[in-house]
Every structure is written in C-alpha cells, then in structure tokens.
PyMOL Python script that loads the backbone (N, CA, C, O; Angstrom):
from pymol import cmd

cmd.read_pdbstr("""\
ATOM      1  N   MET A   1       0.721  -0.901  -0.057  1.00  0.00           N
ATOM      2  CA  MET A   1       0.237   0.556  -0.081  1.00  0.00           C
ATOM      3  C   MET A   1       0.733   1.050   0.467  1.00  0.00           C
ATOM      4  O   MET A   1       0.127   2.009   0.944  1.00  0.00           O
ATOM      5  N   LEU A   2       1.845   0.925   0.790  1.00  0.00           N
ATOM      6  CA  LEU A   2       2.787   2.324   0.745  1.00  0.00           C
ATOM      7  C   LEU A   2       3.626   3.244  -0.564  1.00  0.00           C
ATOM      8  O   LEU A   2       4.009   4.412  -0.643  1.00  0.00           O
ATOM      9  N   SER A   3       3.686   1.823  -1.688  1.00  0.00           N
ATOM     10  CA  SER A   3       3.980   2.176  -2.699  1.00  0.00           C
ATOM     11  C   SER A   3       2.873   2.833  -3.873  1.00  0.00           C
ATOM     12  O   SER A   3       3.149   3.346  -4.958  1.00  0.00           O
ATOM     13  N   TRP A   4       1.879   2.674  -3.401  1.00  0.00           N
ATOM     14  CA  TRP A   4       0.635   3.016  -3.365  1.00  0.00           C
ATOM     15  C   TRP A   4       1.042   4.665  -3.422  1.00  0.00           C
ATOM     16  O   TRP A   4       0.963   5.674  -4.123  1.00  0.00           O
ATOM     17  N   VAL A   5       1.303   4.387  -2.739  1.00  0.00           N
ATOM     18  CA  VAL A   5       0.969   6.184  -1.681  1.00  0.00           C
ATOM     19  C   VAL A   5       2.518   7.024  -2.229  1.00  0.00           C
ATOM     20  O   VAL A   5       2.490   8.233  -2.458  1.00  0.00           O
ATOM     21  N   VAL A   6       3.771   6.232  -2.386  1.00  0.00           N
ATOM     22  CA  VAL A   6       4.828   6.946  -3.335  1.00  0.00           C
ATOM     23  C   VAL A   6       4.405   7.344  -4.713  1.00  0.00           C
ATOM     24  O   VAL A   6       4.797   8.359  -5.288  1.00  0.00           O
ATOM     25  N   THR A   7       3.599   6.487  -5.176  1.00  0.00           N
ATOM     26  CA  THR A   7       3.066   6.308  -7.024  1.00  0.00           C
ATOM     27  C   THR A   7       2.580   7.813  -7.282  1.00  0.00           C
ATOM     28  O   THR A   7       2.772   8.761  -8.044  1.00  0.00           O
ATOM     29  N   PHE A   8       1.682   7.355  -5.947  1.00  0.00           N
ATOM     30  CA  PHE A   8       0.342   9.241  -6.176  1.00  0.00           C
ATOM     31  C   PHE A   8       0.864  10.110  -6.049  1.00  0.00           C
ATOM     32  O   PHE A   8       0.673  11.046  -6.825  1.00  0.00           O
ATOM     33  N   LEU A   9       2.043  10.232  -4.689  1.00  0.00           N
ATOM     34  CA  LEU A   9       2.880  11.264  -4.608  1.00  0.00           C
ATOM     35  C   LEU A   9       3.739  11.679  -6.113  1.00  0.00           C
ATOM     36  O   LEU A   9       4.013  12.805  -6.529  1.00  0.00           O
ATOM     37  N   VAL A  10       3.921  10.869  -6.487  1.00  0.00           N
ATOM     38  CA  VAL A  10       5.383  10.839  -7.647  1.00  0.00           C
ATOM     39  C   VAL A  10       4.287  12.242  -9.234  1.00  0.00           C
ATOM     40  O   VAL A  10       4.388  13.332  -9.796  1.00  0.00           O
ATOM     41  N   ILE A  11       2.983  10.401  -9.085  1.00  0.00           N
ATOM     42  CA  ILE A  11       2.545  11.847 -10.058  1.00  0.00           C
ATOM     43  C   ILE A  11       1.929  12.482  -9.280  1.00  0.00           C
ATOM     44  O   ILE A  11       1.128  12.612 -10.206  1.00  0.00           O
ATOM     45  N   ALA A  12       1.420  13.107  -8.356  1.00  0.00           N
ATOM     46  CA  ALA A  12       0.988  14.860  -8.190  1.00  0.00           C
ATOM     47  C   ALA A  12       2.527  15.874  -8.202  1.00  0.00           C
ATOM     48  O   ALA A  12       2.596  17.039  -8.596  1.00  0.00           O
ATOM     49  N   LEU A  13       3.552  15.114  -7.707  1.00  0.00           N
ATOM     50  CA  LEU A  13       4.018  16.275  -8.397  1.00  0.00           C
ATOM     51  C   LEU A  13       5.062  16.486  -9.487  1.00  0.00           C
ATOM     52  O   LEU A  13       5.866  17.415  -9.422  1.00  0.00           O
ATOM     53  N   ILE A  14       5.046  15.883 -10.176  1.00  0.00           N
ATOM     54  CA  ILE A  14       4.882  15.630 -12.036  1.00  0.00           C
ATOM     55  C   ILE A  14       3.973  16.226 -12.308  1.00  0.00           C
ATOM     56  O   ILE A  14       4.158  16.857 -13.350  1.00  0.00           O
ATOM     57  N   ALA A  15       2.879  16.384 -11.818  1.00  0.00           N
ATOM     58  CA  ALA A  15       0.947  16.720 -12.016  1.00  0.00           C
ATOM     59  C   ALA A  15       1.750  18.570 -12.214  1.00  0.00           C
ATOM     60  O   ALA A  15       1.928  19.243 -13.229  1.00  0.00           O
ATOM     61  N   ALA A  16       2.042  18.843 -10.822  1.00  0.00           N
ATOM     62  CA  ALA A  16       2.768  19.853  -9.986  1.00  0.00           C
ATOM     63  C   ALA A  16       3.131  20.925 -11.053  1.00  0.00           C
ATOM     64  O   ALA A  16       2.497  21.870 -11.522  1.00  0.00           O
ATOM     65  N   ILE A  17       4.388  20.433 -11.269  1.00  0.00           N
ATOM     66  CA  ILE A  17       5.221  20.628 -12.480  1.00  0.00           C
ATOM     67  C   ILE A  17       5.051  21.230 -13.868  1.00  0.00           C
ATOM     68  O   ILE A  17       5.211  22.428 -14.101  1.00  0.00           O
ATOM     69  N   LEU A  18       4.654  20.142 -14.941  1.00  0.00           N
ATOM     70  CA  LEU A  18       3.075  20.132 -15.355  1.00  0.00           C
ATOM     71  C   LEU A  18       2.150  21.534 -15.604  1.00  0.00           C
ATOM     72  O   LEU A  18       1.810  22.052 -16.668  1.00  0.00           O
ATOM     73  N   GLY A  19       1.839  22.002 -14.006  1.00  0.00           N
ATOM     74  CA  GLY A  19       1.054  22.766 -14.045  1.00  0.00           C
ATOM     75  C   GLY A  19      -0.254  22.226 -14.545  1.00  0.00           C
ATOM     76  O   GLY A  19      -0.677  22.420 -15.684  1.00  0.00           O
ATOM     77  N   PHE A  20      -1.077  21.293 -13.287  1.00  0.00           N
ATOM     78  CA  PHE A  20      -1.952  21.105 -14.167  1.00  0.00           C
ATOM     79  C   PHE A  20      -2.221  20.160 -12.700  1.00  0.00           C
ATOM     80  O   PHE A  20      -1.978  18.969 -12.506  1.00  0.00           O
ATOM     81  N   GLY A  21      -3.098  21.685 -11.336  1.00  0.00           N
ATOM     82  CA  GLY A  21      -3.126  21.165 -10.623  1.00  0.00           C
ATOM     83  C   GLY A  21      -4.086  20.793 -10.080  1.00  0.00           C
ATOM     84  O   GLY A  21      -4.292  20.683  -8.871  1.00  0.00           O
ATOM     85  N   GLY A  22      -4.722  20.578 -10.913  1.00  0.00           N
ATOM     86  CA  GLY A  22      -6.916  19.775 -10.143  1.00  0.00           C
ATOM     87  C   GLY A  22      -6.029  18.040 -10.097  1.00  0.00           C
ATOM     88  O   GLY A  22      -6.387  17.199  -9.272  1.00  0.00           O
ATOM     89  N   LEU A  23      -4.816  17.744 -11.171  1.00  0.00           N
ATOM     90  CA  LEU A  23      -4.569  16.295 -11.471  1.00  0.00           C
ATOM     91  C   LEU A  23      -3.149  17.039  -9.755  1.00  0.00           C
ATOM     92  O   LEU A  23      -3.722  16.297  -8.957  1.00  0.00           O
ATOM     93  N   ALA A  24      -2.883  17.209  -9.537  1.00  0.00           N
ATOM     94  CA  ALA A  24      -1.990  17.087  -8.920  1.00  0.00           C
ATOM     95  C   ALA A  24      -2.365  17.159  -7.368  1.00  0.00           C
ATOM     96  O   ALA A  24      -1.973  16.316  -6.561  1.00  0.00           O
ATOM     97  N   GLY A  25      -3.236  18.351  -7.006  1.00  0.00           N
ATOM     98  CA  GLY A  25      -3.993  18.131  -5.786  1.00  0.00           C
ATOM     99  C   GLY A  25      -5.180  16.355  -5.723  1.00  0.00           C
ATOM    100  O   GLY A  25      -5.283  15.805  -4.627  1.00  0.00           O
ATOM    101  N   ALA A  26      -5.652  15.949  -6.527  1.00  0.00           N
ATOM    102  CA  ALA A  26      -6.631  15.141  -6.348  1.00  0.00           C
ATOM    103  C   ALA A  26      -5.328  13.641  -6.198  1.00  0.00           C
ATOM    104  O   ALA A  26      -5.530  12.455  -5.940  1.00  0.00           O
ATOM    105  N   SER A  27      -4.447  14.155  -6.400  1.00  0.00           N
ATOM    106  CA  SER A  27      -3.756  12.764  -6.567  1.00  0.00           C
ATOM    107  C   SER A  27      -3.165  12.977  -5.169  1.00  0.00           C
ATOM    108  O   SER A  27      -2.532  11.966  -4.866  1.00  0.00           O
ATOM    109  N   ILE A  28      -3.130  13.813  -4.293  1.00  0.00           N
ATOM    110  CA  ILE A  28      -2.589  14.086  -3.074  1.00  0.00           C
ATOM    111  C   ILE A  28      -3.161  13.642  -2.264  1.00  0.00           C
ATOM    112  O   ILE A  28      -2.794  12.716  -1.540  1.00  0.00           O
ATOM    113  N   GLU A  29      -4.642  14.487  -2.215  1.00  0.00           N
ATOM    114  CA  GLU A  29      -5.622  13.898  -1.272  1.00  0.00           C
ATOM    115  C   GLU A  29      -5.548  11.954  -1.651  1.00  0.00           C
ATOM    116  O   GLU A  29      -5.508  11.162  -0.709  1.00  0.00           O
ATOM    117  N   ILE A  30      -5.541  11.447  -3.181  1.00  0.00           N
ATOM    118  CA  ILE A  30      -5.620   9.987  -3.400  1.00  0.00           C
ATOM    119  C   ILE A  30      -4.696   9.333  -2.059  1.00  0.00           C
ATOM    120  O   ILE A  30      -4.937   8.386  -1.310  1.00  0.00           O
ATOM    121  N   ALA A  31      -3.655  10.200  -2.123  1.00  0.00           N
ATOM    122  CA  ALA A  31      -2.008   9.373  -1.501  1.00  0.00           C
ATOM    123  C   ALA A  31      -2.782   9.611   0.013  1.00  0.00           C
ATOM    124  O   ALA A  31      -2.930   8.663   0.784  1.00  0.00           O
ATOM    125  N   LYS A  32      -3.147  10.677   0.267  1.00  0.00           N
ATOM    126  CA  LYS A  32      -3.282  10.197   1.692  1.00  0.00           C
ATOM    127  C   LYS A  32      -4.511   9.478   2.841  1.00  0.00           C
ATOM    128  O   LYS A  32      -4.610   8.975   3.961  1.00  0.00           O
ATOM    129  N   ILE A  33      -5.236   9.828   1.736  1.00  0.00           N
ATOM    130  CA  ILE A  33      -6.052   8.283   2.393  1.00  0.00           C
ATOM    131  C   ILE A  33      -5.941   7.329   2.277  1.00  0.00           C
ATOM    132  O   ILE A  33      -6.719   6.604   2.897  1.00  0.00           O
ATOM    133  N   ILE A  34      -4.687   6.585   1.230  1.00  0.00           N
ATOM    134  CA  ILE A  34      -4.378   5.266   1.465  1.00  0.00           C
ATOM    135  C   ILE A  34      -3.379   5.191   2.692  1.00  0.00           C
ATOM    136  O   ILE A  34      -3.294   4.138   3.323  1.00  0.00           O
ATOM    137  N   PHE A  35      -2.513   6.458   3.087  1.00  0.00           N
ATOM    138  CA  PHE A  35      -1.355   7.021   4.013  1.00  0.00           C
ATOM    139  C   PHE A  35      -2.230   7.018   5.157  1.00  0.00           C
ATOM    140  O   PHE A  35      -1.727   7.219   6.262  1.00  0.00           O
ATOM    141  N   PHE A  36      -3.228   6.857   5.071  1.00  0.00           N
ATOM    142  CA  PHE A  36      -4.524   6.064   6.093  1.00  0.00           C
ATOM    143  C   PHE A  36      -4.738   4.931   7.049  1.00  0.00           C
ATOM    144  O   PHE A  36      -4.658   4.360   8.137  1.00  0.00           O
ATOM    145  N   VAL A  37      -5.240   5.116   5.163  1.00  0.00           N
ATOM    146  CA  VAL A  37      -6.228   3.534   5.474  1.00  0.00           C
ATOM    147  C   VAL A  37      -4.973   2.244   5.880  1.00  0.00           C
ATOM    148  O   VAL A  37      -5.152   1.296   6.645  1.00  0.00           O
ATOM    149  N   ALA A  38      -3.574   2.607   5.021  1.00  0.00           N
ATOM    150  CA  ALA A  38      -2.400   1.936   5.600  1.00  0.00           C
ATOM    151  C   ALA A  38      -1.742   1.867   6.973  1.00  0.00           C
ATOM    152  O   ALA A  38      -1.011   0.920   7.263  1.00  0.00           O
ATOM    153  N   ILE A  39      -1.984   2.809   7.773  1.00  0.00           N
ATOM    154  CA  ILE A  39      -1.846   3.212   9.207  1.00  0.00           C
ATOM    155  C   ILE A  39      -2.615   2.642  10.081  1.00  0.00           C
ATOM    156  O   ILE A  39      -2.261   2.260  11.197  1.00  0.00           O
ATOM    157  N   VAL A  40      -4.383   2.513   9.308  1.00  0.00           N
ATOM    158  CA  VAL A  40      -5.350   1.537  10.192  1.00  0.00           C
ATOM    159  C   VAL A  40      -5.089   0.195  11.029  1.00  0.00           C
ATOM    160  O   VAL A  40      -5.165  -0.362  12.124  1.00  0.00           O
ATOM    161  N   LEU A  41      -4.463   0.030   8.713  1.00  0.00           N
ATOM    162  CA  LEU A  41      -4.560  -1.722   8.793  1.00  0.00           C
ATOM    163  C   LEU A  41      -3.751  -1.839  10.476  1.00  0.00           C
ATOM    164  O   LEU A  41      -3.962  -2.436  11.531  1.00  0.00           O
ATOM    165  N   PHE A  42      -2.529  -0.664   9.806  1.00  0.00           N
ATOM    166  CA  PHE A  42      -1.333  -1.510  11.216  1.00  0.00           C
ATOM    167  C   PHE A  42      -1.551  -2.269  12.305  1.00  0.00           C
ATOM    168  O   PHE A  42      -1.447  -3.449  12.639  1.00  0.00           O
ATOM    169  N   LEU A  43      -2.119  -0.514  13.075  1.00  0.00           N
ATOM    170  CA  LEU A  43      -2.734  -0.017  14.253  1.00  0.00           C
ATOM    171  C   LEU A  43      -2.935  -1.706  14.565  1.00  0.00           C
ATOM    172  O   LEU A  43      -2.295  -2.422  15.336  1.00  0.00           O
ATOM    173  N   VAL A  44      -4.247  -2.091  13.521  1.00  0.00           N
ATOM    174  CA  VAL A  44      -5.367  -2.427  13.326  1.00  0.00           C
ATOM    175  C   VAL A  44      -4.117  -4.674  14.019  1.00  0.00           C
ATOM    176  O   VAL A  44      -4.075  -5.422  14.996  1.00  0.00           O
ATOM    177  N   SER A  45      -3.519  -4.573  12.689  1.00  0.00           N
ATOM    178  CA  SER A  45      -3.115  -5.892  13.007  1.00  0.00           C
ATOM    179  C   SER A  45      -2.092  -5.381  14.470  1.00  0.00           C
ATOM    180  O   SER A  45      -2.164  -6.170  15.412  1.00  0.00           O
ATOM    181  N   ALA A  46      -1.328  -4.337  14.644  1.00  0.00           N
ATOM    182  CA  ALA A  46      -0.145  -4.742  15.803  1.00  0.00           C
ATOM    183  C   ALA A  46      -1.125  -4.495  16.965  1.00  0.00           C
ATOM    184  O   ALA A  46      -0.419  -4.829  17.916  1.00  0.00           O
ATOM    185  N   VAL A  47      -2.943  -3.919  17.767  1.00  0.00           N
ATOM    186  CA  VAL A  47      -3.019  -4.475  18.638  1.00  0.00           C
ATOM    187  C   VAL A  47      -4.300  -6.306  18.841  1.00  0.00           C
ATOM    188  O   VAL A  47      -4.906  -6.823  19.779  1.00  0.00           O
ATOM    189  N   VAL A  48      -4.112  -6.626  17.394  1.00  0.00           N
ATOM    190  CA  VAL A  48      -5.061  -7.993  17.724  1.00  0.00           C
ATOM    191  C   VAL A  48      -3.310  -8.815  17.626  1.00  0.00           C
ATOM    192  O   VAL A  48      -3.556 -10.014  17.758  1.00  0.00           O
ATOM    193  N   GLY A  49      -2.109  -8.684  17.497  1.00  0.00           N
ATOM    194  CA  GLY A  49      -1.173  -9.306  17.505  1.00  0.00           C
ATOM    195  C   GLY A  49      -0.220  -9.013  19.231  1.00  0.00           C
ATOM    196  O   GLY A  49       0.830  -9.409  19.737  1.00  0.00           O
ATOM    197  N   LEU A  50      -1.155  -8.267  19.547  1.00  0.00           N
ATOM    198  CA  LEU A  50      -0.906  -8.113  20.793  1.00  0.00           C
ATOM    199  C   LEU A  50      -1.863  -8.967  21.976  1.00  0.00           C
ATOM    200  O   LEU A  50      -1.322  -9.591  22.889  1.00  0.00           O
ATOM    201  N   ALA A  51      -3.137  -8.899  21.833  1.00  0.00           N
ATOM    202  CA  ALA A  51      -3.859  -9.154  22.473  1.00  0.00           C
ATOM    203  C   ALA A  51      -4.375 -11.524  22.618  1.00  0.00           C
ATOM    204  O   ALA A  51      -5.025 -12.261  23.360  1.00  0.00           O
ATOM    205  N   ARG A  52      -3.244 -11.677  20.970  1.00  0.00           N
ATOM    206  CA  ARG A  52      -3.633 -12.767  21.299  1.00  0.00           C
ATOM    207  C   ARG A  52      -2.375 -13.564  21.588  1.00  0.00           C
ATOM    208  O   ARG A  52      -2.408 -14.794  21.630  1.00  0.00           O
ATOM    209  N   GLY A  53      -0.953 -12.667  21.843  1.00  0.00           N
ATOM    210  CA  GLY A  53      -0.042 -12.896  22.804  1.00  0.00           C
ATOM    211  C   GLY A  53       0.639 -14.310  21.445  1.00  0.00           C
ATOM    212  O   GLY A  53       0.136 -14.800  20.434  1.00  0.00           O
ATOM    213  N   ARG A  54       1.956 -14.501  22.159  1.00  0.00           N
ATOM    214  CA  ARG A  54       2.817 -15.473  21.487  1.00  0.00           C
ATOM    215  C   ARG A  54       2.363 -16.471  22.357  1.00  0.00           C
ATOM    216  O   ARG A  54       2.025 -16.158  23.498  1.00  0.00           O
ATOM    217  N   ARG A  55       2.291 -18.063  21.826  1.00  0.00           N
ATOM    218  CA  ARG A  55       2.334 -18.974  22.393  1.00  0.00           C
ATOM    219  C   ARG A  55       3.643 -20.415  22.162  1.00  0.00           C
ATOM    220  O   ARG A  55       4.140 -20.624  21.056  1.00  0.00           O
ATOM    221  N   ILE A  56       3.747 -20.654  22.518  1.00  0.00           N
ATOM    222  CA  ILE A  56       5.017 -21.563  22.415  1.00  0.00           C
ATOM    223  C   ILE A  56       4.907 -23.225  23.049  1.00  0.00           C
ATOM    224  O   ILE A  56       5.882 -23.974  22.988  1.00  0.00           O
TER     225      ILE A  56
END
""", "prot")
cmd.dss("prot")
cmd.show_as("cartoon", "prot")
cmd.util.cbc("prot")
cmd.orient("prot")
C-alpha cells in the first residue's frame, strides 16, 4: 500500500510541475487517504497481535 502512496505522490509532483493543479490536488488527496488506511490497518494488526500474544 505504501508503494501506491509513493506512486501517487510522484504523479502529483509531476502534475504540479507541468501545471495540472487539479490532477496534482486529486493525487495528493488519494495518497493521503491510502496512507491513513495503511496506518489504521497497521495499528489494527498490531493490536490484534498483542491481544493474541505469543504461544509457545
């Protein structure tokens, strides 16, 4: 998922350099959404992992 964030950030950067403000803004928003979804999924995974504990 984080590779998608980097991809959208690169698209936004290129679009901003070329003057496509709308496309750059949309790409930044998509990157933000994907980034926060990845953070939430990571936190949920960490909490579930801690709740299950290690069984030997």
